[in-house]
The first five atom37 places (N, CA, C, CB, O) and aatype in JSON, in Angstrom:
{
  "aatype": [12, 0, 11, 2, 11, 2, 0, 9, 1, 1, 15, 1, 9, 11, 5, 1, 9, 1, 11, 16, 9, 2, 7, 16, 0, 6, 1, 14, 1, 10, 15, 19, 13, 1, 15, 6, 15, 8, 9, 18, 0, 5, 10, 9, 3, 3, 10, 15, 7, 8, 16, 10, 0, 15, 0, 15, 15, 10, 6, 3, 15, 15, 10, 11, 7, 16, 7, 19, 6, 11, 15, 0, 19, 19, 7, 11, 11, 10, 0, 6, 1, 0, 11, 6, 0, 7, 9, 6, 6, 0, 19, 13, 3, 1, 2, 7, 18, 1, 18, 8, 7, 1, 19, 11, 0, 10, 0, 3, 7, 0, 1, 6, 7, 7, 9, 1, 9],
  "atom_mask": [
    [1, 1, 1, 1, 1],
    [1, 1, 1, 1, 1],
    [1, 1, 1, 1, 1],
    [1, 1, 1, 1, 1],
    [1, 1, 1, 1, 1],
    [1, 1, 1, 1, 1],
    [1, 1, 1, 1, 1],
    [1, 1, 1, 1, 1],
    [1, 1, 1, 1, 1],
    [1, 1, 1, 1, 1],
    [1, 1, 1, 1, 1],
    [1, 1, 1, 1, 1],
    [1, 1, 1, 1, 1],
    [1, 1, 1, 1, 1],
    [1, 1, 1, 1, 1],
    [1, 1, 1, 1, 1],
    [1, 1, 1, 1, 1],
    [1, 1, 1, 1, 1],
    [1, 1, 1, 1, 1],
    [1, 1, 1, 1, 1],
    [1, 1, 1, 1, 1],
    [1, 1, 1, 1, 1],
    [1, 1, 1, 0, 1],
    [1, 1, 1, 1, 1],
    [1, 1, 1, 1, 1],
    [1, 1, 1, 1, 1],
    [1, 1, 1, 1, 1],
    [1, 1, 1, 1, 1],
    [1, 1, 1, 1, 1],
    [1, 1, 1, 1, 1],
    [1, 1, 1, 1, 1],
    [1, 1, 1, 1, 1],
    [1, 1, 1, 1, 1],
    [1, 1, 1, 1, 1],
    [1, 1, 1, 1, 1],
    [1, 1, 1, 1, 1],
    [1, 1, 1, 1, 1],
    [1, 1, 1, 1, 1],
    [1, 1, 1, 1, 1],
    [1, 1, 1, 1, 1],
    [1, 1, 1, 1, 1],
    [1, 1, 1, 1, 1],
    [1, 1, 1, 1, 1],
    [1, 1, 1, 1, 1],
    [1, 1, 1, 1, 1],
    [1, 1, 1, 1, 1],
    [1, 1, 1, 1, 1],
    [1, 1, 1, 1, 1],
    [1, 1, 1, 0, 1],
    [1, 1, 1, 1, 1],
    [1, 1, 1, 1, 1],
    [1, 1, 1, 1, 1],
    [1, 1, 1, 1, 1],
    [1, 1, 1, 1, 1],
    [1, 1, 1, 1, 1],
    [1, 1, 1, 1, 1],
    [1, 1, 1, 1, 1],
    [1, 1, 1, 1, 1],
    [1, 1, 1, 1, 1],
    [1, 1, 1, 1, 1],
    [1, 1, 1, 1, 1],
    [1, 1, 1, 1, 1],
    [1, 1, 1, 1, 1],
    [1, 1, 1, 1, 1],
    [1, 1, 1, 0, 1],
    [1, 1, 1, 1, 1],
    [1, 1, 1, 0, 1],
    [1, 1, 1, 1, 1],
    [1, 1, 1, 1, 1],
    [1, 1, 1, 1, 1],
    [1, 1, 1, 1, 1],
    [1, 1, 1, 1, 1],
    [1, 1, 1, 1, 1],
    [1, 1, 1, 1, 1],
    [1, 1, 1, 0, 1],
    [1, 1, 1, 1, 1],
    [1, 1, 1, 1, 1],
    [1, 1, 1, 1, 1],
    [1, 1, 1, 1, 1],
    [1, 1, 1, 1, 1],
    [1, 1, 1, 1, 1],
    [1, 1, 1, 1, 1],
    [1, 1, 1, 1, 1],
    [1, 1, 1, 1, 1],
    [1, 1, 1, 1, 1],
    [1, 1, 1, 0, 1],
    [1, 1, 1, 1, 1],
    [1, 1, 1, 1, 1],
    [1, 1, 1, 1, 1],
    [1, 1, 1, 1, 1],
    [1, 1, 1, 1, 1],
    [1, 1, 1, 1, 1],
    [1, 1, 1, 1, 1],
    [1, 1, 1, 1, 1],
    [1, 1, 1, 1, 1],
    [1, 1, 1, 0, 1],
    [1, 1, 1, 1, 1],
    [1, 1, 1, 1, 1],
    [1, 1, 1, 1, 1],
    [1, 1, 1, 1, 1],
    [1, 1, 1, 0, 1],
    [1, 1, 1, 1, 1],
    [1, 1, 1, 1, 1],
    [1, 1, 1, 1, 1],
    [1, 1, 1, 1, 1],
    [1, 1, 1, 1, 1],
    [1, 1, 1, 1, 1],
    [1, 1, 1, 1, 1],
    [1, 1, 1, 0, 1],
    [1, 1, 1, 1, 1],
    [1, 1, 1, 1, 1],
    [1, 1, 1, 1, 1],
    [1, 1, 1, 0, 1],
    [1, 1, 1, 0, 1],
    [1, 1, 1, 1, 1],
    [1, 1, 1, 1, 1],
    [1, 1, 1, 1, 1]
  ],
  "atom_positions": [
    [[-11.39, -12.38, 20.83], [-12.74, -11.98, 20.21], [-13.32, -12.97, 19.17], [-12.58, -10.61, 19.51], [-12.52, -13.61, 18.49]],
    [[-14.82, -13.17, 18.97], [-15.11, -14.25, 18.44], [-15.03, -14.03, 16.69], [-16.5, -14.66, 19.07], [-15.42, -12.92, 16.33]],
    [[-14.75, -14.61, 16.0], [-14.96, -14.19, 14.87], [-16.22, -14.92, 14.19], [-13.75, -14.31, 14.21], [-16.73, -15.87, 14.79]],
    [[-16.76, -14.48, 12.86], [-18.4, -14.55, 12.02], [-17.6, -15.93, 11.27], [-19.11, -12.74, 10.59], [-16.45, -16.33, 11.43]],
    [[-18.8, -16.53, 10.33], [-18.31, -17.37, 10.01], [-17.43, -16.75, 8.52], [-19.36, -18.44, 10.01], [-16.22, -16.88, 8.29]],
    [[-18.39, -16.12, 7.73], [-17.31, -15.64, 6.65], [-15.82, -15.14, 7.14], [-17.95, -14.38, 5.88], [-14.98, -15.22, 6.24]],
    [[-15.3, -14.6, 8.53], [-14.42, -14.07, 8.36], [-13.34, -15.2, 8.7], [-14.49, -12.87, 8.99], [-12.17, -14.92, 8.43]],
    [[-13.63, -16.47, 9.27], [-12.99, -17.48, 9.45], [-12.91, -18.3, 8.47], [-13.34, -18.0, 10.34], [-11.88, -18.98, 8.45]],
    [[-14.01, -18.52, 7.26], [-13.78, -19.0, 5.78], [-12.87, -18.12, 4.81], [-15.17, -19.1, 5.08], [-12.29, -18.61, 3.84]],
    [[-12.78, -16.41, 5.25], [-12.01, -16.27, 4.87], [-10.45, -16.12, 5.03], [-12.47, -15.86, 4.63], [-9.66, -15.95, 4.1]],
    [[-10.1, -16.24, 6.53], [-8.91, -16.57, 6.98], [-8.3, -17.8, 6.28], [-9.02, -16.74, 8.34], [-7.09, -17.92, 6.1]],
    [[-9.17, -18.64, 5.92], [-8.59, -20.06, 5.51], [-8.2, -20.11, 4.19], [-9.56, -21.19, 5.69], [-7.21, -20.69, 3.75]],
    [[-9.04, -19.45, 3.56], [-8.5, -18.71, 1.86], [-7.3, -18.25, 2.02], [-9.38, -17.3, 1.18], [-6.37, -18.78, 1.42]],
    [[-7.11, -17.25, 2.8], [-5.91, -16.58, 3.08], [-4.92, -17.06, 2.9], [-5.78, -16.23, 4.07], [-4.03, -16.77, 2.09]],
    [[-5.04, -18.26, 4.03], [-3.89, -18.97, 4.3], [-3.37, -19.89, 3.53], [-3.97, -19.47, 5.27], [-2.27, -20.42, 3.65]],
    [[-4.6, -20.18, 2.31], [-4.36, -21.37, 1.36], [-3.67, -20.77, 0.01], [-5.86, -22.17, 0.98], [-3.17, -21.43, -0.91]],
    [[-3.75, -19.45, 0.13], [-3.31, -18.62, -1.1], [-1.75, -18.2, -0.6], [-4.44, -17.14, -1.43], [-0.77, -18.41, -1.32]],
    [[-1.65, -17.59, 0.72], [-0.16, -17.52, 0.9], [0.71, -18.53, 1.03], [0.12, -16.91, 1.86], [1.9, -18.31, 1.24]],
    [[0.18, -19.83, 0.91], [1.18, -21.13, 0.99], [2.46, -20.73, -0.8], [-0.27, -23.18, 0.81], [3.66, -20.95, -0.96]],
    [[1.29, -20.04, -1.86], [1.56, -20.29, -2.95], [1.99, -19.21, -3.66], [0.69, -20.86, -3.42], [2.44, -19.17, -4.81]],
    [[1.78, -18.25, -2.78], [2.08, -16.09, -3.61], [3.05, -16.15, -2.66], [0.55, -14.2, -3.36], [3.19, -16.66, -1.54]],
    [[3.94, -15.25, -3.71], [4.96, -15.02, -2.64], [5.74, -13.65, -3.69], [6.12, -16.74, -2.17], [6.02, -13.72, -4.88]],
    [[5.9, -12.6, -2.84], [6.11, -11.18, -3.6], [8.13, -11.55, -3.67], [0.0, 0.0, 0.0], [8.92, -12.42, -3.3]],
    [[8.14, -10.35, -4.35], [10.0, -10.37, -4.54], [10.16, -8.88, -4.43], [10.79, -11.04, -6.33], [9.2, -8.13, -4.27]],
    [[11.54, -8.41, -4.51], [11.86, -6.92, -5.07], [11.55, -6.79, -6.44], [13.34, -6.5, -4.94], [11.46, -5.63, -6.83]],
    [[11.38, -7.63, -7.22], [11.29, -7.51, -9.08], [9.75, -7.53, -9.12], [12.1, -9.09, -10.23], [9.09, -6.71, -9.74]],
    [[9.29, -8.45, -8.45], [7.82, -8.8, -8.87], [7.01, -8.87, -7.09], [7.8, -10.69, -9.95], [7.18, -9.83, -6.34]],
    [[6.32, -7.86, -6.78], [5.89, -7.59, -5.96], [4.82, -8.36, -5.47], [5.77, -6.63, -6.12], [4.44, -8.8, -6.56]],
    [[3.95, -8.93, -4.55], [2.63, -8.78, -4.08], [1.85, -7.63, -4.37], [2.65, -8.88, -2.84], [2.38, -6.54, -4.16]],
    [[0.84, -7.65, -4.76], [-0.24, -6.9, -4.63], [-1.41, -7.19, -3.58], [-0.71, -6.88, -5.83], [-2.38, -7.94, -3.66]],
    [[-1.19, -6.75, -3.07], [-2.29, -7.04, -1.89], [-3.75, -6.42, -1.47], [-1.64, -6.8, -0.81], [-3.59, -5.34, -0.89]],
    [[-4.95, -6.76, -1.58], [-5.85, -5.92, -1.71], [-7.05, -5.89, -0.27], [-6.42, -6.32, -3.14], [-7.72, -6.91, -0.1]],
    [[-7.2, -4.92, 0.51], [-8.22, -5.21, 1.79], [-9.31, -4.25, 1.24], [-7.6, -4.75, 3.58], [-9.27, -3.16, 0.67]],
    [[-10.15, -4.96, 1.56], [-11.5, -4.05, 1.16], [-12.29, -4.17, 2.53], [-12.55, -4.73, -0.3], [-12.6, -5.22, 3.09]],
    [[-12.56, -2.81, 3.0], [-13.6, -2.47, 3.94], [-15.11, -2.46, 3.49], [-13.28, -1.18, 4.4], [-15.44, -2.9, 2.39]],
    [[-15.64, -2.17, 4.02], [-17.6, -1.71, 3.73], [-17.7, -0.17, 2.88], [-18.71, -1.33, 5.76], [-18.4, 0.13, 1.91]],
    [[-17.19, 0.26, 3.28], [-16.5, 1.66, 2.12], [-15.25, 2.21, 2.12], [-17.15, 3.01, 2.26], [-15.07, 3.31, 2.65]],
    [[-14.33, 1.6, 1.61], [-12.79, 1.95, 1.31], [-12.32, 0.44, 0.3], [-11.7, 2.15, 3.15], [-12.65, -0.74, 0.22]],
    [[-11.49, 1.24, -0.23], [-10.51, 0.04, -0.49], [-8.88, 0.01, -0.64], [-10.93, -0.47, -1.68], [-8.48, 1.09, -1.07]],
    [[-8.05, -0.75, -0.45], [-6.8, -0.37, 0.12], [-5.42, -1.43, -0.86], [-6.96, -0.75, 2.05], [-5.31, -2.57, -0.42]],
    [[-4.95, -1.25, -1.45], [-3.93, -1.62, -2.01], [-2.65, -1.77, -1.79], [-3.94, -1.2, -2.61], [-2.16, -0.78, -1.25]],
    [[-1.88, -2.65, -2.0], [-0.09, -2.37, -1.27], [0.2, -3.36, -2.42], [0.54, -3.0, 0.84], [-0.47, -4.22, -3.0]],
    [[2.12, -2.66, -2.57], [2.44, -3.68, -3.49], [3.92, -4.14, -2.08], [2.9, -2.96, -5.58], [4.69, -3.34, -1.55]],
    [[3.87, -5.37, -1.88], [4.65, -5.84, -1.03], [6.05, -6.72, -1.3], [3.83, -6.45, -0.36], [6.11, -7.8, -1.89]],
    [[6.87, -6.16, -0.87], [7.91, -7.26, -0.85], [8.28, -8.14, 0.37], [9.06, -6.68, -1.2], [9.03, -7.86, 1.3]],
    [[7.48, -9.42, 0.1], [8.03, -10.64, 0.94], [9.31, -10.59, 1.8], [8.3, -11.71, 0.02], [9.47, -10.28, 2.98]],
    [[10.27, -11.04, 0.71], [11.7, -11.23, 1.09], [12.17, -10.02, 2.79], [12.71, -10.67, -0.68], [12.47, -10.42, 3.92]],
    [[12.05, -8.6, 2.3], [12.35, -7.72, 3.39], [11.32, -7.37, 4.03], [12.96, -6.64, 3.07], [11.6, -6.75, 5.05]],
    [[10.0, -7.56, 3.82], [8.82, -7.02, 4.66], [8.83, -5.61, 4.39], [0.0, 0.0, 0.0], [8.87, -4.84, 5.35]],
    [[8.76, -5.01, 2.77], [8.73, -3.86, 3.06], [7.65, -3.1, 2.12], [10.05, -3.43, 3.03], [8.09, -3.17, 0.97]],
    [[6.69, -2.56, 2.13], [5.47, -1.75, 1.05], [6.4, -1.38, 0.3], [4.4, -0.37, 1.53], [7.42, -0.92, 0.81]],
    [[6.26, -1.51, -1.2], [6.96, -0.66, -2.18], [6.17, 0.7, -2.1], [6.96, -1.33, -3.73], [6.59, 1.77, -1.65]],
    [[4.62, 0.33, -2.79], [4.13, 1.57, -2.83], [2.22, 0.96, -2.59], [4.73, 2.49, -4.53], [1.76, -0.18, -2.49]],
    [[1.63, 2.15, -2.58], [0.4, 2.14, -1.61], [-0.01, 2.7, -2.44], [0.23, 2.67, -0.2], [0.66, 3.16, -3.36]],
    [[-1.8, 2.81, -2.27], [-3.13, 3.59, -2.47], [-4.16, 3.25, -2.18], [-3.41, 3.86, -3.46], [-4.4, 2.05, -2.07]],
    [[-4.91, 3.99, -2.01], [-6.71, 3.52, -1.1], [-7.39, 4.72, -1.49], [-6.83, 3.37, 1.09], [-6.95, 5.85, -1.7]],
    [[-8.73, 4.17, -1.55], [-9.88, 5.14, -1.76], [-9.79, 6.69, -0.52], [-11.46, 4.05, -1.47], [-10.14, 7.86, -0.64]],
    [[-9.37, 6.18, 0.22], [-9.38, 7.3, 1.57], [-8.4, 8.53, 1.2], [-8.71, 6.5, 3.17], [-8.73, 9.6, 1.72]],
    [[-7.35, 8.55, 0.46], [-6.46, 9.71, 0.0], [-6.99, 10.69, -0.59], [-5.54, 9.39, -0.81], [-6.67, 11.87, -0.4]],
    [[-7.97, 10.25, -1.47], [-8.37, 11.3, -2.29], [-10.1, 11.57, -2.15], [-7.89, 10.89, -3.83], [-10.96, 10.77, -2.52]],
    [[-10.36, 13.04, -1.45], [-11.95, 12.85, -1.03], [-12.68, 13.53, -2.1], [-12.43, 13.55, 0.5], [-13.66, 14.2, -1.8]],
    [[-12.38, 13.45, -3.06], [-12.82, 13.91, -4.21], [-13.52, 13.14, -5.42], [-11.85, 14.44, -4.58], [-13.96, 13.53, -6.5]],
    [[-13.41, 11.52, -4.62], [-13.29, 10.19, -5.53], [-15.0, 10.48, -5.59], [-12.51, 8.36, -4.72], [-15.64, 11.02, -4.69]],
    [[-15.4, 10.13, -6.55], [-17.17, 10.49, -6.46], [-17.34, 8.81, -7.55], [-17.94, 12.73, -7.59], [-16.43, 8.49, -8.32]],
    [[-18.68, 7.9, -7.38], [-19.05, 7.42, -8.04], [-19.28, 6.14, -6.9], [0.0, 0.0, 0.0], [-19.23, 6.22, -5.68]],
    [[-19.61, 4.58, -8.0], [-19.5, 3.64, -6.83], [-18.38, 2.81, -6.91], [-20.66, 2.78, -6.69], [-17.41, 2.65, -7.65]],
    [[-18.88, 2.31, -5.86], [-17.13, 1.44, -5.32], [-16.19, 0.68, -6.27], [0.0, 0.0, 0.0], [-14.96, 0.67, -6.31]],
    [[-17.11, 0.03, -7.06], [-16.3, -0.42, -8.44], [-15.43, 0.64, -9.25], [-17.38, -0.94, -9.52], [-14.3, 0.41, -9.69]],
    [[-16.26, 2.09, -9.42], [-15.41, 3.25, -10.18], [-14.32, 3.59, -9.55], [-16.08, 4.51, -10.38], [-13.27, 3.83, -10.14]],
    [[-14.51, 3.66, -7.73], [-13.36, 4.57, -6.86], [-12.2, 3.03, -7.06], [-14.0, 5.2, -4.61], [-11.0, 3.22, -6.85]],
    [[-12.65, 1.71, -7.43], [-11.5, 0.74, -7.28], [-10.68, 1.07, -8.46], [-11.92, -0.85, -7.23], [-9.45, 1.01, -8.47]],
    [[-11.36, 1.39, -9.38], [-10.74, 1.53, -10.78], [-9.54, 2.56, -10.5], [-11.9, 2.14, -12.0], [-8.37, 2.32, -10.78]],
    [[-10.03, 3.81, -9.87], [-9.4, 4.66, -9.86], [-7.92, 4.55, -8.98], [-10.27, 5.52, -9.57], [-7.02, 5.38, -9.05]],
    [[-7.92, 3.14, -8.04], [-7.17, 2.77, -7.03], [-6.25, 2.48, -7.5], [-7.51, 1.97, -6.29], [-5.14, 2.98, -7.31]],
    [[-6.63, 1.29, -8.44], [-5.7, 0.69, -9.3], [-4.57, 0.88, -10.7], [0.0, 0.0, 0.0], [-3.68, 0.28, -11.29]],
    [[-5.41, 2.26, -10.71], [-4.98, 3.29, -12.15], [-3.48, 4.06, -11.29], [-6.7, 4.94, -12.72], [-2.32, 4.2, -11.69]],
    [[-4.13, 4.43, -10.02], [-2.9, 5.65, -8.85], [-2.3, 4.55, -8.12], [-3.81, 7.05, -7.36], [-1.57, 4.98, -7.23]],
    [[-2.35, 3.21, -8.19], [-1.53, 2.5, -8.18], [-0.51, 1.93, -8.94], [-1.93, 2.03, -7.92], [0.33, 1.23, -8.37]],
    [[-0.46, 2.07, -9.9], [-0.08, 1.52, -11.07], [0.87, 3.1, -11.04], [-1.44, 1.0, -12.42], [2.08, 3.02, -10.81]],
    [[0.56, 3.77, -11.15], [1.44, 5.3, -11.27], [2.2, 5.05, -10.16], [0.56, 6.93, -11.12], [3.14, 5.78, -10.49]],
    [[2.45, 4.72, -9.4], [3.19, 5.15, -8.19], [3.85, 3.6, -8.41], [2.23, 5.68, -6.55], [4.9, 3.79, -7.8]],
    [[3.91, 2.54, -8.76], [4.63, 1.64, -9.39], [5.66, 2.02, -9.83], [4.1, 1.11, -10.2], [6.77, 2.07, -9.3]],
    [[5.22, 2.4, -11.14], [6.12, 2.67, -12.19], [7.47, 3.28, -11.87], [5.48, 3.5, -13.07], [8.64, 2.97, -12.1]],
    [[6.6, 4.63, -11.01], [7.61, 5.63, -10.19], [9.07, 4.86, -9.41], [6.56, 6.38, -8.84], [10.29, 5.06, -9.37]],
    [[7.89, 3.67, -8.73], [9.21, 3.12, -7.92], [9.58, 1.89, -8.66], [8.94, 2.72, -6.23], [10.0, 0.96, -7.98]],
    [[9.48, 1.73, -10.13], [10.31, 0.67, -11.08], [9.58, -0.53, -11.17], [0.0, 0.0, 0.0], [9.92, -1.25, -12.11]],
    [[8.77, -0.89, -10.53], [8.06, -1.69, -10.67], [7.07, -2.22, -11.83], [7.7, -1.47, -9.88], [6.05, -1.53, -11.96]],
    [[7.2, -3.36, -12.73], [6.49, -3.41, -13.94], [5.42, -4.48, -13.86], [7.44, -3.65, -15.09], [4.38, -4.53, -14.53]],
    [[5.85, -5.4, -12.86], [5.3, -6.45, -12.67], [4.98, -6.91, -11.13], [6.05, -7.25, -13.34], [5.86, -6.87, -10.27]],
    [[3.82, -7.31, -10.91], [3.38, -7.76, -9.38], [2.5, -9.13, -9.39], [2.38, -6.49, -8.64], [1.86, -9.19, -10.44]],
    [[2.3, -10.12, -8.66], [1.95, -10.96, -8.09], [0.58, -10.57, -7.72], [2.8, -11.27, -7.22], [0.69, -9.67, -6.88]],
    [[-0.96, -10.9, -8.02], [-2.08, -10.38, -7.44], [-2.47, -11.25, -6.4], [-3.12, -10.15, -8.36], [-2.59, -12.46, -6.61]],
    [[-2.66, -10.75, -5.31], [-3.2, -11.3, -3.56], [-4.88, -10.81, -3.61], [-2.11, -10.16, -1.83], [-5.24, -9.65, -3.4]],
    [[-5.73, -11.86, -3.9], [-6.99, -11.16, -3.55], [-7.21, -11.21, -2.16], [-8.17, -11.72, -4.22], [-8.33, -10.85, -1.77]],
    [[-6.38, -11.57, -1.33], [-6.44, -11.36, 0.28], [-7.69, -12.35, 0.25], [-6.72, -9.54, 1.02], [-8.65, -11.7, 0.63]],
    [[-8.03, -13.56, -0.03], [-9.6, -14.14, 0.65], [-10.57, -13.7, -0.14], [0.0, 0.0, 0.0], [-11.45, -14.56, -0.28]],
    [[-10.77, -12.68, -0.74], [-11.8, -11.69, -1.5], [-12.34, -12.58, -2.62], [-11.05, -10.2, -2.17], [-11.38, -13.13, -3.16]],
    [[-13.52, -12.93, -3.19], [-13.88, -13.79, -4.26], [-13.41, -12.48, -5.26], [-15.65, -14.48, -4.28], [-13.49, -11.27, -5.05]],
    [[-12.82, -13.33, -6.58], [-12.51, -12.07, -7.88], [-13.21, -11.41, -8.42], [-12.07, -12.33, -8.96], [-12.79, -11.35, -9.57]],
    [[-14.42, -10.61, -8.28], [-15.24, -9.86, -8.72], [-15.61, -8.87, -7.73], [-16.19, -10.53, -9.19], [-15.44, -8.87, -6.51]],
    [[-16.42, -7.63, -8.85], [-17.2, -6.45, -7.93], [-15.51, -5.35, -8.09], [0.0, 0.0, 0.0], [-14.81, -5.14, -9.08]],
    [[-15.33, -4.74, -6.31], [-14.18, -4.22, -6.49], [-12.96, -4.4, -6.39], [-14.2, -3.64, -6.16], [-12.14, -3.49, -6.4]],
    [[-12.54, -6.29, -6.22], [-11.2, -6.23, -6.21], [-10.96, -6.62, -8.09], [-10.51, -7.45, -4.87], [-9.9, -6.44, -8.68]],
    [[-12.1, -7.12, -8.68], [-11.97, -7.2, -10.26], [-11.54, -6.01, -10.64], [-13.24, -7.51, -11.06], [-10.51, -5.92, -11.31]],
    [[-12.22, -5.0, -10.29], [-12.17, -3.3, -10.81], [-11.01, -3.21, -10.57], [-13.03, -2.02, -10.08], [-10.39, -3.27, -11.63]],
    [[-10.18, -3.06, -9.48], [-8.68, -2.47, -8.93], [-7.4, -3.59, -9.44], [-8.71, -2.39, -6.92], [-6.24, -3.42, -9.07]],
    [[-7.73, -4.5, -10.15], [-7.18, -5.31, -10.43], [-6.92, -5.42, -12.5], [-7.96, -6.33, -9.56], [-6.18, -6.07, -13.24]],
    [[-8.06, -4.33, -12.72], [-8.45, -4.08, -14.21], [-7.62, -2.82, -14.02], [-10.25, -3.95, -14.76], [-6.67, -2.62, -14.78]],
    [[-7.93, -1.92, -13.01], [-7.35, -0.44, -13.02], [-5.6, -0.64, -13.48], [0.0, 0.0, 0.0], [-4.98, -0.32, -14.49]],
    [[-5.29, -1.17, -12.49], [-3.95, -1.59, -12.37], [-3.22, -2.21, -13.79], [-3.97, -2.67, -11.23], [-2.14, -1.84, -14.25]],
    [[-4.05, -3.14, -14.28], [-3.34, -3.08, -15.19], [-3.53, -2.21, -16.67], [-3.25, -4.24, -15.27], [-2.67, -2.2, -17.55]],
    [[-4.39, -1.74, -16.74], [-4.65, -0.08, -17.26], [-3.44, 0.85, -17.0], [-5.98, 0.69, -16.39], [-3.2, 1.79, -17.75]],
    [[-2.92, 0.64, -16.25], [-2.02, 1.63, -15.5], [-0.84, 1.06, -16.01], [0.0, 0.0, 0.0], [0.09, 1.84, -15.8]],
    [[-0.5, 0.11, -16.55], [0.48, -0.7, -16.67], [1.54, -1.61, -16.09], [0.0, 0.0, 0.0], [2.75, -1.69, -16.35]],
    [[0.85, -2.2, -15.32], [1.49, -3.2, -14.57], [1.01, -4.56, -15.07], [1.22, -3.0, -13.1], [-0.17, -4.84, -15.3]],
    [[1.98, -5.34, -15.2], [1.42, -6.66, -15.66], [0.93, -7.81, -14.08], [2.89, -7.44, -16.78], [1.55, -7.91, -13.02]],
    [[-0.32, -8.49, -14.46], [-0.34, -9.07, -13.39], [-0.68, -10.63, -13.75], [-1.26, -8.33, -12.49], [-0.77, -11.46, -12.84]]
  ]
}
């Protein structure tokens, strides 16, 4: 399947980021995926290959507002689930996306919820 120019650019950025970012059980990797209409976030332990907590804008159909507002709510929801799992710190993986808009709102929401990034 042919990739467009932006997808190729993002995959190169992802490879460059993943060389340096690594998640552990104490400090997992907070990975963000953003589609056209939704946003997803996971806390991943790369050593064992397990997802410790996750949240997305698909889970709650009552979410209203702009994409940035939804992303902030998803970040707070992820922080609540991380606290339940005993996680206080995380390494932020923007997954090749620029750190603005919905990605930044999710990170800020997670910080407001109590995760140190």
